[in-house]
PDB file of N, CA, C, O and CB in Angstrom:
ATOM      1  N   MET A   1      45.228   4.676  13.911  1.00  0.00           N
ATOM      2  CA  MET A   1      45.969   3.706  13.145  1.00  0.00           C
ATOM      3  C   MET A   1      45.009   2.608  12.685  1.00  0.00           C
ATOM      4  O   MET A   1      44.344   1.977  13.507  1.00  0.00           O
ATOM      5  CB  MET A   1      47.139   3.122  13.977  1.00  0.00           C
ATOM      6  N   GLN A   2      44.940   2.387  11.406  1.00  0.00           N
ATOM      7  CA  GLN A   2      44.080   1.365  10.812  1.00  0.00           C
ATOM      8  C   GLN A   2      44.847   0.053  10.723  1.00  0.00           C
ATOM      9  O   GLN A   2      45.885  -0.017  10.064  1.00  0.00           O
ATOM     10  CB  GLN A   2      43.577   1.804   9.408  1.00  0.00           C
ATOM     11  N   LEU A   3      44.346  -0.976  11.378  1.00  0.00           N
ATOM     12  CA  LEU A   3      44.995  -2.285  11.348  1.00  0.00           C
ATOM     13  C   LEU A   3      44.405  -3.129  10.227  1.00  0.00           C
ATOM     14  O   LEU A   3      43.224  -3.012   9.902  1.00  0.00           O
ATOM     15  CB  LEU A   3      44.842  -3.007  12.705  1.00  0.00           C
ATOM     16  N   THR A   4      45.228  -3.968   9.648  1.00  0.00           N
ATOM     17  CA  THR A   4      44.735  -4.903   8.648  1.00  0.00           C
ATOM     18  C   THR A   4      44.022  -6.046   9.358  1.00  0.00           C
ATOM     19  O   THR A   4      44.156  -6.206  10.571  1.00  0.00           O
ATOM     20  CB  THR A   4      45.894  -5.437   7.756  1.00  0.00           C
ATOM     21  N   GLY A   5      43.270  -6.837   8.612  1.00  0.00           N
ATOM     22  CA  GLY A   5      42.598  -7.992   9.199  1.00  0.00           C
ATOM     23  C   GLY A   5      43.574  -8.953   9.840  1.00  0.00           C
ATOM     24  O   GLY A   5      43.306  -9.499  10.910  1.00  0.00           O
ATOM     25  N   GLU A   6      44.698  -9.158   9.193  1.00  0.00           N
ATOM     26  CA  GLU A   6      45.719 -10.069   9.731  1.00  0.00           C
ATOM     27  C   GLU A   6      46.309  -9.520  11.033  1.00  0.00           C
ATOM     28  O   GLU A   6      46.522 -10.277  11.980  1.00  0.00           O
ATOM     29  CB  GLU A   6      46.843 -10.293   8.693  1.00  0.00           C
ATOM     30  N   GLU A   7      46.573  -8.218  11.090  1.00  0.00           N
ATOM     31  CA  GLU A   7      47.120  -7.616  12.314  1.00  0.00           C
ATOM     32  C   GLU A   7      46.131  -7.742  13.471  1.00  0.00           C
ATOM     33  O   GLU A   7      46.527  -8.008  14.605  1.00  0.00           O
ATOM     34  CB  GLU A   7      47.470  -6.131  12.077  1.00  0.00           C
ATOM     35  N   ILE A   8      44.854  -7.552  13.183  1.00  0.00           N
ATOM     36  CA  ILE A   8      43.828  -7.693  14.223  1.00  0.00           C
ATOM     37  C   ILE A   8      43.796  -9.132  14.720  1.00  0.00           C
ATOM     38  O   ILE A   8      43.718  -9.371  15.925  1.00  0.00           O
ATOM     39  CB  ILE A   8      42.431  -7.273  13.688  1.00  0.00           C
ATOM     40  N   ARG A   9      43.857 -10.088  13.807  1.00  0.00           N
ATOM     41  CA  ARG A   9      43.835 -11.501  14.178  1.00  0.00           C
ATOM     42  C   ARG A   9      45.027 -11.851  15.060  1.00  0.00           C
ATOM     43  O   ARG A   9      44.870 -12.506  16.090  1.00  0.00           O
ATOM     44  CB  ARG A   9      43.830 -12.384  12.926  1.00  0.00           C
ATOM     45  N   VAL A  10      46.226 -11.412  14.654  1.00  0.00           N
ATOM     46  CA  VAL A  10      47.439 -11.715  15.414  1.00  0.00           C
ATOM     47  C   VAL A  10      47.385 -11.075  16.796  1.00  0.00           C
ATOM     48  O   VAL A  10      47.700 -11.726  17.792  1.00  0.00           O
ATOM     49  CB  VAL A  10      48.685 -11.232  14.656  1.00  0.00           C
ATOM     50  N   ARG A  11      46.991  -9.810  16.866  1.00  0.00           N
ATOM     51  CA  ARG A  11      46.920  -9.138  18.176  1.00  0.00           C
ATOM     52  C   ARG A  11      45.842  -9.745  19.062  1.00  0.00           C
ATOM     53  O   ARG A  11      46.019  -9.869  20.274  1.00  0.00           O
ATOM     54  CB  ARG A  11      46.652  -7.641  17.994  1.00  0.00           C
ATOM     55  N   GLY A  12      44.728 -10.121  18.453  1.00  0.00           N
ATOM     56  CA  GLY A  12      43.648 -10.739  19.225  1.00  0.00           C
ATOM     57  C   GLY A  12      44.066 -12.057  19.830  1.00  0.00           C
ATOM     58  O   GLY A  12      43.797 -12.327  21.000  1.00  0.00           O
ATOM     59  N   LEU A  13      44.729 -12.886  19.025  1.00  0.00           N
ATOM     60  CA  LEU A  13      45.200 -14.175  19.553  1.00  0.00           C
ATOM     61  C   LEU A  13      46.248 -13.977  20.640  1.00  0.00           C
ATOM     62  O   LEU A  13      46.271 -14.711  21.628  1.00  0.00           O
ATOM     63  CB  LEU A  13      45.777 -15.039  18.424  1.00  0.00           C
ATOM     64  N   ALA A  14      47.119 -12.982  20.458  1.00  0.00           N
ATOM     65  CA  ALA A  14      48.136 -12.707  21.475  1.00  0.00           C
ATOM     66  C   ALA A  14      47.471 -12.267  22.784  1.00  0.00           C
ATOM     67  O   ALA A  14      47.897 -12.674  23.864  1.00  0.00           O
ATOM     68  CB  ALA A  14      49.126 -11.620  20.978  1.00  0.00           C
ATOM     69  N   ALA A  15      46.438 -11.444  22.687  1.00  0.00           N
ATOM     70  CA  ALA A  15      45.734 -10.981  23.888  1.00  0.00           C
ATOM     71  C   ALA A  15      45.047 -12.151  24.589  1.00  0.00           C
ATOM     72  O   ALA A  15      45.078 -12.251  25.816  1.00  0.00           O
ATOM     73  CB  ALA A  15      44.698  -9.893  23.527  1.00  0.00           C
ATOM     74  N   LEU A  16      44.433 -13.024  23.815  1.00  0.00           N
ATOM     75  CA  LEU A  16      43.793 -14.194  24.414  1.00  0.00           C
ATOM     76  C   LEU A  16      44.824 -15.090  25.094  1.00  0.00           C
ATOM     77  O   LEU A  16      44.579 -15.592  26.191  1.00  0.00           O
ATOM     78  CB  LEU A  16      43.022 -14.987  23.349  1.00  0.00           C
ATOM     79  N   ARG A  17      45.968 -15.292  24.456  1.00  0.00           N
ATOM     80  CA  ARG A  17      47.012 -16.126  25.057  1.00  0.00           C
ATOM     81  C   ARG A  17      47.520 -15.495  26.347  1.00  0.00           C
ATOM     82  O   ARG A  17      47.762 -16.193  27.332  1.00  0.00           O
ATOM     83  CB  ARG A  17      48.178 -16.334  24.071  1.00  0.00           C
ATOM     84  N   ARG A  18      47.683 -14.173  26.340  1.00  0.00           N
ATOM     85  CA  ARG A  18      48.134 -13.459  27.540  1.00  0.00           C
ATOM     86  C   ARG A  18      47.132 -13.637  28.682  1.00  0.00           C
ATOM     87  O   ARG A  18      47.525 -13.886  29.821  1.00  0.00           O
ATOM     88  CB  ARG A  18      48.332 -11.957  27.233  1.00  0.00           C
ATOM     89  N   GLU A  19      45.852 -13.510  28.378  1.00  0.00           N
ATOM     90  CA  GLU A  19      44.813 -13.571  29.408  1.00  0.00           C
ATOM     91  C   GLU A  19      44.465 -14.989  29.841  1.00  0.00           C
ATOM     92  O   GLU A  19      44.209 -15.243  31.018  1.00  0.00           O
ATOM     93  CB  GLU A  19      43.575 -12.892  28.913  1.00  0.00           C
ATOM     94  N   LEU A  20      44.456 -15.915  28.877  1.00  0.00           N
ATOM     95  CA  LEU A  20      43.983 -17.267  29.159  1.00  0.00           C
ATOM     96  C   LEU A  20      45.090 -18.300  29.279  1.00  0.00           C
ATOM     97  O   LEU A  20      44.857 -19.398  29.786  1.00  0.00           O
ATOM     98  CB  LEU A  20      43.040 -17.691  28.096  1.00  0.00           C
ATOM     99  N   GLY A  21      46.282 -17.971  28.825  1.00  0.00           N
ATOM    100  CA  GLY A  21      47.358 -18.952  28.748  1.00  0.00           C
ATOM    101  C   GLY A  21      47.185 -19.790  27.496  1.00  0.00           C
ATOM    102  O   GLY A  21      46.165 -19.709  26.812  1.00  0.00           O
ATOM    103  N   ARG A  22      48.195 -20.593  27.208  1.00  0.00           N
ATOM    104  CA  ARG A  22      48.155 -21.402  25.975  1.00  0.00           C
ATOM    105  C   ARG A  22      47.002 -22.398  25.984  1.00  0.00           C
ATOM    106  O   ARG A  22      46.308 -22.560  24.981  1.00  0.00           O
ATOM    107  CB  ARG A  22      49.475 -22.150  25.791  1.00  0.00           C
ATOM    108  N   ALA A  23      46.801 -23.061  27.110  1.00  0.00           N
ATOM    109  CA  ALA A  23      45.729 -24.065  27.191  1.00  0.00           C
ATOM    110  C   ALA A  23      44.359 -23.397  27.066  1.00  0.00           C
ATOM    111  O   ALA A  23      43.471 -23.904  26.382  1.00  0.00           O
ATOM    112  CB  ALA A  23      45.820 -24.855  28.523  1.00  0.00           C
ATOM    113  N   GLY A  24      44.202 -22.260  27.732  1.00  0.00           N
ATOM    114  CA  GLY A  24      42.932 -21.535  27.651  1.00  0.00           C
ATOM    115  C   GLY A  24      42.652 -21.042  26.241  1.00  0.00           C
ATOM    116  O   GLY A  24      41.515 -21.091  25.772  1.00  0.00           O
ATOM    117  N   LEU A  25      43.699 -20.563  25.562  1.00  0.00           N
ATOM    118  CA  LEU A  25      43.548 -20.124  24.176  1.00  0.00           C
ATOM    119  C   LEU A  25      43.094 -21.300  23.310  1.00  0.00           C
ATOM    120  O   LEU A  25      42.198 -21.157  22.478  1.00  0.00           O
ATOM    121  CB  LEU A  25      44.877 -19.529  23.638  1.00  0.00           C
ATOM    122  N   ALA A  26      43.718 -22.456  23.511  1.00  0.00           N
ATOM    123  CA  ALA A  26      43.345 -23.641  22.734  1.00  0.00           C
ATOM    124  C   ALA A  26      41.891 -24.017  22.996  1.00  0.00           C
ATOM    125  O   ALA A  26      41.158 -24.341  22.062  1.00  0.00           O
ATOM    126  CB  ALA A  26      44.269 -24.826  23.073  1.00  0.00           C
ATOM    127  N   ARG A  27      41.470 -23.977  24.258  1.00  0.00           N
ATOM    128  CA  ARG A  27      40.084 -24.307  24.587  1.00  0.00           C
ATOM    129  C   ARG A  27      39.122 -23.305  23.966  1.00  0.00           C
ATOM    130  O   ARG A  27      38.073 -23.686  23.448  1.00  0.00           O
ATOM    131  CB  ARG A  27      39.891 -24.350  26.105  1.00  0.00           C
ATOM    132  N   PHE A  28      39.478 -22.018  24.015  1.00  0.00           N
ATOM    133  CA  PHE A  28      38.634 -20.991  23.398  1.00  0.00           C
ATOM    134  C   PHE A  28      38.463 -21.264  21.906  1.00  0.00           C
ATOM    135  O   PHE A  28      37.348 -21.217  21.386  1.00  0.00           O
ATOM    136  CB  PHE A  28      39.238 -19.588  23.618  1.00  0.00           C
ATOM    137  N   LEU A  29      39.559 -21.547  21.227  1.00  0.00           N
ATOM    138  CA  LEU A  29      39.490 -21.785  19.786  1.00  0.00           C
ATOM    139  C   LEU A  29      38.667 -23.023  19.455  1.00  0.00           C
ATOM    140  O   LEU A  29      38.058 -23.088  18.387  1.00  0.00           O
ATOM    141  CB  LEU A  29      40.890 -21.928  19.210  1.00  0.00           C
ATOM    142  N   GLN A  30      38.638 -24.003  20.347  1.00  0.00           N
ATOM    143  CA  GLN A  30      37.812 -25.187  20.113  1.00  0.00           C
ATOM    144  C   GLN A  30      36.326 -24.845  20.153  1.00  0.00           C
ATOM    145  O   GLN A  30      35.526 -25.484  19.469  1.00  0.00           O
ATOM    146  CB  GLN A  30      38.127 -26.268  21.148  1.00  0.00           C
ATOM    147  N   HIS A  31      35.954 -23.858  20.935  1.00  0.00           N
ATOM    148  CA  HIS A  31      34.550 -23.465  21.079  1.00  0.00           C
ATOM    149  C   HIS A  31      34.128 -22.412  20.073  1.00  0.00           C
ATOM    150  O   HIS A  31      32.936 -22.224  19.827  1.00  0.00           O
ATOM    151  CB  HIS A  31      34.300 -22.953  22.468  1.00  0.00           C
ATOM    152  N   PHE A  32      35.083 -21.738  19.501  1.00  0.00           N
ATOM    153  CA  PHE A  32      34.805 -20.645  18.574  1.00  0.00           C
ATOM    154  C   PHE A  32      34.629 -21.191  17.170  1.00  0.00           C
ATOM    155  O   PHE A  32      35.467 -21.953  16.687  1.00  0.00           O
ATOM    156  CB  PHE A  32      35.931 -19.595  18.606  1.00  0.00           C
ATOM    157  N   LYS A  33      33.549 -20.808  16.516  1.00  0.00           N
ATOM    158  CA  LYS A  33      33.308 -21.234  15.141  1.00  0.00           C
ATOM    159  C   LYS A  33      33.281 -19.999  14.254  1.00  0.00           C
ATOM    160  O   LYS A  33      32.434 -19.121  14.421  1.00  0.00           O
ATOM    161  CB  LYS A  33      31.976 -22.041  15.019  1.00  0.00           C
ATOM    162  N   ALA A  34      34.195 -19.940  13.328  1.00  0.00           N
ATOM    163  CA  ALA A  34      34.197 -18.846  12.373  1.00  0.00           C
ATOM    164  C   ALA A  34      33.086 -19.080  11.361  1.00  0.00           C
ATOM    165  O   ALA A  34      32.734 -20.219  11.053  1.00  0.00           O
ATOM    166  CB  ALA A  34      35.575 -18.718  11.669  1.00  0.00           C
ATOM    167  N   GLY A  35      32.545 -17.989  10.855  1.00  0.00           N
ATOM    168  CA  GLY A  35      31.503 -18.092   9.838  1.00  0.00           C
ATOM    169  C   GLY A  35      32.053 -18.642   8.538  1.00  0.00           C
ATOM    170  O   GLY A  35      33.265 -18.740   8.343  1.00  0.00           O
ATOM    171  N   ASN A  36      31.152 -18.993   7.669  1.00  0.00           N
ATOM    172  CA  ASN A  36      31.592 -19.444   6.359  1.00  0.00           C
ATOM    173  C   ASN A  36      30.735 -18.760   5.303  1.00  0.00           C
ATOM    174  O   ASN A  36      29.673 -18.220   5.609  1.00  0.00           O
ATOM    175  CB  ASN A  36      31.505 -20.995   6.237  1.00  0.00           C
ATOM    176  N   GLY A  37      31.190 -18.785   4.093  1.00  0.00           N
ATOM    177  CA  GLY A  37      30.453 -18.139   3.024  1.00  0.00           C
ATOM    178  C   GLY A  37      30.817 -16.672   2.904  1.00  0.00           C
ATOM    179  O   GLY A  37      31.747 -16.189   3.550  1.00  0.00           O
ATOM    180  N   ASP A  38      30.079 -15.982   2.077  1.00  0.00           N
ATOM    181  CA  ASP A  38      30.326 -14.566   1.818  1.00  0.00           C
ATOM    182  C   ASP A  38      29.144 -13.753   2.318  1.00  0.00           C
ATOM    183  O   ASP A  38      28.127 -13.641   1.634  1.00  0.00           O
ATOM    184  CB  ASP A  38      30.570 -14.308   0.309  1.00  0.00           C
ATOM    185  N   TYR A  39      29.279 -13.184   3.516  1.00  0.00           N
ATOM    186  CA  TYR A  39      28.192 -12.433   4.135  1.00  0.00           C
ATOM    187  C   TYR A  39      27.739 -11.283   3.246  1.00  0.00           C
ATOM    188  O   TYR A  39      26.540 -11.053   3.085  1.00  0.00           O
ATOM    189  CB  TYR A  39      28.623 -11.901   5.499  1.00  0.00           C
ATOM    190  N   THR A  40      28.691 -10.562   2.670  1.00  0.00           N
ATOM    191  CA  THR A  40      28.350  -9.399   1.852  1.00  0.00           C
ATOM    192  C   THR A  40      27.496  -9.810   0.663  1.00  0.00           C
ATOM    193  O   THR A  40      26.490  -9.163   0.371  1.00  0.00           O
ATOM    194  CB  THR A  40      29.620  -8.688   1.370  1.00  0.00           C
ATOM    195  N   GLN A  41      27.878 -10.859  -0.014  1.00  0.00           N
ATOM    196  CA  GLN A  41      27.117 -11.325  -1.163  1.00  0.00           C
ATOM    197  C   GLN A  41      25.724 -11.797  -0.734  1.00  0.00           C
ATOM    198  O   GLN A  41      24.735 -11.491  -1.401  1.00  0.00           O
ATOM    199  CB  GLN A  41      27.870 -12.459  -1.880  1.00  0.00           C
ATOM    200  N   ALA A  42      25.642 -12.528   0.358  1.00  0.00           N
ATOM    201  CA  ALA A  42      24.353 -13.010   0.843  1.00  0.00           C
ATOM    202  C   ALA A  42      23.452 -11.839   1.220  1.00  0.00           C
ATOM    203  O   ALA A  42      22.259 -11.846   0.917  1.00  0.00           O
ATOM    204  CB  ALA A  42      24.545 -13.946   2.047  1.00  0.00           C
ATOM    205  N   ARG A  43      24.019 -10.841   1.877  1.00  0.00           N
ATOM    206  CA  ARG A  43      23.244  -9.659   2.293  1.00  0.00           C
ATOM    207  C   ARG A  43      22.720  -8.908   1.078  1.00  0.00           C
ATOM    208  O   ARG A  43      21.561  -8.494   1.049  1.00  0.00           O
ATOM    209  CB  ARG A  43      24.105  -8.718   3.163  1.00  0.00           C
ATOM    210  N   ARG A  44      23.575  -8.733   0.080  1.00  0.00           N
ATOM    211  CA  ARG A  44      23.135  -8.055  -1.144  1.00  0.00           C
ATOM    212  C   ARG A  44      21.996  -8.824  -1.802  1.00  0.00           C
ATOM    213  O   ARG A  44      21.029  -8.226  -2.276  1.00  0.00           O
ATOM    214  CB  ARG A  44      24.310  -7.897  -2.130  1.00  0.00           C
ATOM    215  N   GLY A  45      22.110 -10.146  -1.832  1.00  0.00           N
ATOM    216  CA  GLY A  45      21.054 -10.958  -2.417  1.00  0.00           C
ATOM    217  C   GLY A  45      19.750 -10.815  -1.666  1.00  0.00           C
ATOM    218  O   GLY A  45      18.679 -10.745  -2.269  1.00  0.00           O
ATOM    219  N   HIS A  46      19.841 -10.770  -0.333  1.00  0.00           N
ATOM    220  CA  HIS A  46      18.644 -10.624   0.500  1.00  0.00           C
ATOM    221  C   HIS A  46      18.013  -9.248   0.291  1.00  0.00           C
ATOM    222  O   HIS A  46      16.799  -9.132   0.124  1.00  0.00           O
ATOM    223  CB  HIS A  46      18.989 -10.834   1.991  1.00  0.00           C
ATOM    224  N   LEU A  47      18.838  -8.222   0.302  1.00  0.00           N
ATOM    225  CA  LEU A  47      18.308  -6.865   0.137  1.00  0.00           C
ATOM    226  C   LEU A  47      17.729  -6.638  -1.247  1.00  0.00           C
ATOM    227  O   LEU A  47      16.827  -5.817  -1.414  1.00  0.00           O
ATOM    228  CB  LEU A  47      19.394  -5.847   0.404  1.00  0.00           C
ATOM    229  N   ALA A  48      18.237  -7.358  -2.245  1.00  0.00           N
ATOM    230  CA  ALA A  48      17.747  -7.178  -3.612  1.00  0.00           C
ATOM    231  C   ALA A  48      16.290  -7.603  -3.746  1.00  0.00           C
ATOM    232  O   ALA A  48      15.599  -7.165  -4.666  1.00  0.00           O
ATOM    233  CB  ALA A  48      18.608  -7.969  -4.590  1.00  0.00           C
ATOM    234  N   THR A  49      15.814  -8.456  -2.832  1.00  0.00           N
ATOM    235  CA  THR A  49      14.433  -8.933  -2.914  1.00  0.00           C
ATOM    236  C   THR A  49      13.448  -8.002  -2.222  1.00  0.00           C
ATOM    237  O   THR A  49      12.238  -8.185  -2.347  1.00  0.00           O
ATOM    238  CB  THR A  49      14.328 -10.311  -2.313  1.00  0.00           C
ATOM    239  N   LEU A  50      13.944  -7.010  -1.495  1.00  0.00           N
ATOM    240  CA  LEU A  50      13.073  -6.090  -0.775  1.00  0.00           C
ATOM    241  C   LEU A  50      12.676  -4.909  -1.654  1.00  0.00           C
ATOM    242  O   LEU A  50      13.449  -4.449  -2.495  1.00  0.00           O
ATOM    243  CB  LEU A  50      13.760  -5.593   0.495  1.00  0.00           C
ATOM    244  N   THR A  51      11.463  -4.435  -1.443  1.00  0.00           N
ATOM    245  CA  THR A  51      11.025  -3.240  -2.155  1.00  0.00           C
ATOM    246  C   THR A  51      11.498  -2.006  -1.376  1.00  0.00           C
ATOM    247  O   THR A  51      11.903  -2.116  -0.219  1.00  0.00           O
ATOM    248  CB  THR A  51       9.467  -3.230  -2.336  1.00  0.00           C
ATOM    249  N   MET A  52      11.446  -0.864  -1.999  1.00  0.00           N
ATOM    250  CA  MET A  52      11.820   0.378  -1.312  1.00  0.00           C
ATOM    251  C   MET A  52      10.908   0.611  -0.112  1.00  0.00           C
ATOM    252  O   MET A  52      11.355   1.097   0.928  1.00  0.00           O
ATOM    253  CB  MET A  52      11.750   1.585  -2.283  1.00  0.00           C
ATOM    254  N   ARG A  53       9.650   0.271  -0.253  1.00  0.00           N
ATOM    255  CA  ARG A  53       8.706   0.445   0.855  1.00  0.00           C
ATOM    256  C   ARG A  53       9.127  -0.408   2.048  1.00  0.00           C
ATOM    257  O   ARG A  53       9.130   0.067   3.183  1.00  0.00           O
ATOM    258  CB  ARG A  53       7.270   0.078   0.414  1.00  0.00           C
ATOM    259  N   GLU A  54       9.486  -1.680   1.789  1.00  0.00           N
ATOM    260  CA  GLU A  54       9.933  -2.567   2.860  1.00  0.00           C
ATOM    261  C   GLU A  54      11.207  -2.057   3.516  1.00  0.00           C
ATOM    262  O   GLU A  54      11.351  -2.118   4.737  1.00  0.00           O
ATOM    263  CB  GLU A  54      10.154  -3.970   2.322  1.00  0.00           C
ATOM    264  N   LEU A  55      12.127  -1.557   2.706  1.00  0.00           N
ATOM    265  CA  LEU A  55      13.367  -0.999   3.263  1.00  0.00           C
ATOM    266  C   LEU A  55      13.080   0.188   4.169  1.00  0.00           C
ATOM    267  O   LEU A  55      13.648   0.298   5.255  1.00  0.00           O
ATOM    268  CB  LEU A  55      14.317  -0.575   2.138  1.00  0.00           C
ATOM    269  N   ARG A  56      12.186   1.086   3.717  1.00  0.00           N
ATOM    270  CA  ARG A  56      11.825   2.253   4.539  1.00  0.00           C
ATOM    271  C   ARG A  56      11.172   1.814   5.845  1.00  0.00           C
ATOM    272  O   ARG A  56      11.482   2.344   6.912  1.00  0.00           O
ATOM    273  CB  ARG A  56      10.874   3.192   3.763  1.00  0.00           C
ATOM    274  N   GLU A  57      10.256   0.829   5.754  1.00  0.00           N
ATOM    275  CA  GLU A  57       9.578   0.343   6.959  1.00  0.00           C
ATOM    276  C   GLU A  57      10.573  -0.248   7.949  1.00  0.00           C
ATOM    277  O   GLU A  57      10.480   0.001   9.151  1.00  0.00           O
ATOM    278  CB  GLU A  57       8.520  -0.704   6.593  1.00  0.00           C
ATOM    279  N   ARG A  58      11.522  -1.028   7.449  1.00  0.00           N
ATOM    280  CA  ARG A  58      12.549  -1.609   8.328  1.00  0.00           C
ATOM    281  C   ARG A  58      13.404  -0.529   8.965  1.00  0.00           C
ATOM    282  O   ARG A  58      13.732  -0.600  10.149  1.00  0.00           O
ATOM    283  CB  ARG A  58      13.440  -2.580   7.546  1.00  0.00           C
ATOM    284  N   ALA A  59      13.759   0.467   8.175  1.00  0.00           N
ATOM    285  CA  ALA A  59      14.570   1.567   8.703  1.00  0.00           C
ATOM    286  C   ALA A  59      13.816   2.311   9.798  1.00  0.00           C
ATOM    287  O   ALA A  59      14.398   2.668  10.822  1.00  0.00           O
ATOM    288  CB  ALA A  59      14.965   2.538   7.577  1.00  0.00           C
ATOM    289  N   GLU A  60      12.537   2.543   9.587  1.00  0.00           N
ATOM    290  CA  GLU A  60      11.734   3.238  10.600  1.00  0.00           C
ATOM    291  C   GLU A  60      11.604   2.407  11.870  1.00  0.00           C
ATOM    292  O   GLU A  60      11.704   2.944  12.973  1.00  0.00           O
ATOM    293  CB  GLU A  60      10.343   3.564  10.047  1.00  0.00           C
ATOM    294  N   ARG A  61      11.381   1.099  11.726  1.00  0.00           N
ATOM    295  CA  ARG A  61      11.300   0.229  12.911  1.00  0.00           C
ATOM    296  C   ARG A  61      12.601   0.262  13.692  1.00  0.00           C
ATOM    297  O   ARG A  61      12.601   0.353  14.920  1.00  0.00           O
ATOM    298  CB  ARG A  61      10.970  -1.219  12.503  1.00  0.00           C
ATOM    299  N   SER A  62      13.702   0.188  12.972  1.00  0.00           N
ATOM    300  CA  SER A  62      15.011   0.223  13.616  1.00  0.00           C
ATOM    301  C   SER A  62      15.222   1.543  14.347  1.00  0.00           C
ATOM    302  O   SER A  62      15.741   1.573  15.463  1.00  0.00           O
ATOM    303  CB  SER A  62      16.120   0.008  12.584  1.00  0.00           C
ATOM    304  N   LYS A  63      14.817   2.617  13.712  1.00  0.00           N
ATOM    305  CA  LYS A  63      14.961   3.948  14.317  1.00  0.00           C
ATOM    306  C   LYS A  63      14.127   4.041  15.603  1.00  0.00           C
ATOM    307  O   LYS A  63      14.586   4.589  16.605  1.00  0.00           O
ATOM    308  CB  LYS A  63      14.529   5.055  13.310  1.00  0.00           C
ATOM    309  N   ARG A  64      12.902   3.504  15.568  1.00  0.00           N
ATOM    310  CA  ARG A  64      12.059   3.531  16.775  1.00  0.00           C
ATOM    311  C   ARG A  64      12.662   2.689  17.894  1.00  0.00           C
ATOM    312  O   ARG A  64      12.631   3.088  19.058  1.00  0.00           O
ATOM    313  CB  ARG A  64      10.644   3.026  16.450  1.00  0.00           C
ATOM    314  N   LYS A  65      13.215   1.518  17.544  1.00  0.00           N
ATOM    315  CA  LYS A  65      13.839   0.668  18.555  1.00  0.00           C
ATOM    316  C   LYS A  65      15.022   1.366  19.211  1.00  0.00           C
ATOM    317  O   LYS A  65      15.173   1.331  20.433  1.00  0.00           O
ATOM    318  CB  LYS A  65      14.291  -0.650  17.935  1.00  0.00           C
ATOM    319  N   ARG A  66      15.864   2.003  18.393  1.00  0.00           N
ATOM    320  CA  ARG A  66      17.010   2.730  18.950  1.00  0.00           C
ATOM    321  C   ARG A  66      16.547   3.840  19.879  1.00  0.00           C
ATOM    322  O   ARG A  66      17.139   4.059  20.936  1.00  0.00           O
ATOM    323  CB  ARG A  66      17.878   3.313  17.826  1.00  0.00           C
ATOM    324  N   ALA A  67      15.490   4.542  19.487  1.00  0.00           N
ATOM    325  CA  ALA A  67      14.971   5.633  20.318  1.00  0.00           C
ATOM    326  C   ALA A  67      14.458   5.096  21.648  1.00  0.00           C
ATOM    327  O   ALA A  67      14.676   5.712  22.691  1.00  0.00           O
ATOM    328  CB  ALA A  67      13.848   6.388  19.582  1.00  0.00           C
ATOM    329  N   ARG A  68      13.773   3.945  21.618  1.00  0.00           N
ATOM    330  CA  ARG A  68      13.275   3.356  22.873  1.00  0.00           C
ATOM    331  C   ARG A  68      14.425   2.938  23.778  1.00  0.00           C
ATOM    332  O   ARG A  68      14.373   3.158  24.988  1.00  0.00           O
ATOM    333  CB  ARG A  68      12.376   2.142  22.580  1.00  0.00           C
ATOM    334  N   ARG A  69      15.469   2.335  23.199  1.00  0.00           N
ATOM    335  CA  ARG A  69      16.625   1.918  24.002  1.00  0.00           C
ATOM    336  C   ARG A  69      17.294   3.128  24.642  1.00  0.00           C
ATOM    337  O   ARG A  69      17.667   3.095  25.815  1.00  0.00           O
ATOM    338  CB  ARG A  69      17.641   1.146  23.134  1.00  0.00           C
ATOM    339  N   THR A  70      17.439   4.183  23.871  1.00  0.00           N
ATOM    340  CA  THR A  70      18.081   5.395  24.374  1.00  0.00           C
ATOM    341  C   THR A  70      17.252   5.979  25.522  1.00  0.00           C
ATOM    342  O   THR A  70      17.803   6.407  26.537  1.00  0.00           O
ATOM    343  CB  THR A  70      18.254   6.441  23.234  1.00  0.00           C
ATOM    344  N   THR A  71      15.924   5.994  25.354  1.00  0.00           N
ATOM    345  CA  THR A  71      15.040   6.523  26.384  1.00  0.00           C
ATOM    346  C   THR A  71      15.145   5.694  27.660  1.00  0.00           C
ATOM    347  O   THR A  71      15.176   6.244  28.761  1.00  0.00           O
ATOM    348  CB  THR A  71      13.591   6.552  25.884  1.00  0.00           C
ATOM    349  N   ARG A  72      15.199   4.359  27.513  1.00  0.00           N
ATOM    350  CA  ARG A  72      15.307   3.484  28.691  1.00  0.00           C
ATOM    351  C   ARG A  72      16.639   3.682  29.404  1.00  0.00           C
ATOM    352  O   ARG A  72      16.687   3.681  30.634  1.00  0.00           O
ATOM    353  CB  ARG A  72      15.148   2.011  28.283  1.00  0.00           C
ATOM    354  N   LYS A  73      17.720   3.851  28.645  1.00  0.00           N
ATOM    355  CA  LYS A  73      19.034   4.052  29.273  1.00  0.00           C
ATOM    356  C   LYS A  73      19.062   5.348  30.063  1.00  0.00           C
ATOM    357  O   LYS A  73      19.634   5.401  31.152  1.00  0.00           O
ATOM    358  CB  LYS A  73      20.148   4.060  28.215  1.00  0.00           C
ATOM    359  N   LYS A  74      18.449   6.392  29.522  1.00  0.00           N
ATOM    360  CA  LYS A  74      18.421   7.681  30.229  1.00  0.00           C
ATOM    361  C   LYS A  74      17.601   7.593  31.508  1.00  0.00           C
ATOM    362  O   LYS A  74      17.906   8.266  32.493  1.00  0.00           O
ATOM    363  CB  LYS A  74      17.852   8.777  29.321  1.00  0.00           C
ATOM    364  N   ALA A  75      16.550   6.756  31.495  1.00  0.00           N
ATOM    365  CA  ALA A  75      15.690   6.621  32.666  1.00  0.00           C
ATOM    366  C   ALA A  75      16.365   5.828  33.778  1.00  0.00           C
ATOM    367  O   ALA A  75      16.010   5.975  34.947  1.00  0.00           O
ATOM    368  CB  ALA A  75      14.384   5.955  32.279  1.00  0.00           C
ATOM    369  N   SER A  76      17.329   4.995  33.426  1.00  0.00           N
ATOM    370  CA  SER A  76      18.013   4.153  34.422  1.00  0.00           C
ATOM    371  C   SER A  76      18.913   4.935  35.327  1.00  0.00           C
ATOM    372  O   SER A  76      19.550   4.362  36.210  1.00  0.00           O
ATOM    373  CB  SER A  76      18.814   3.090  33.746  1.00  0.00           C
TER     374      SER A  76
END
C-alpha cells in the first residue's frame, strides 16, 4: 500500500504521540527542524556542474565504500 505524504505525516505524528505522549510529542517537534528549499532543484543544479568523468569517479568511490561496508559486516 502506497501512502501519500500527508498520510505518512499523520501516522508518524500519531505514533510519536502514542510513544511519547502529548508533552513528549511537543518537545520532539520543538527539536525537529524541517528542511527548507527545494532539494531536487538544488541537487540537479549541483549535478549539472559535474562532468561525466567526475560522476563516474563518484559512482566508483561509492561502490567501493559499499563493498567495504558489506565485507566488514560479514566479518563481524
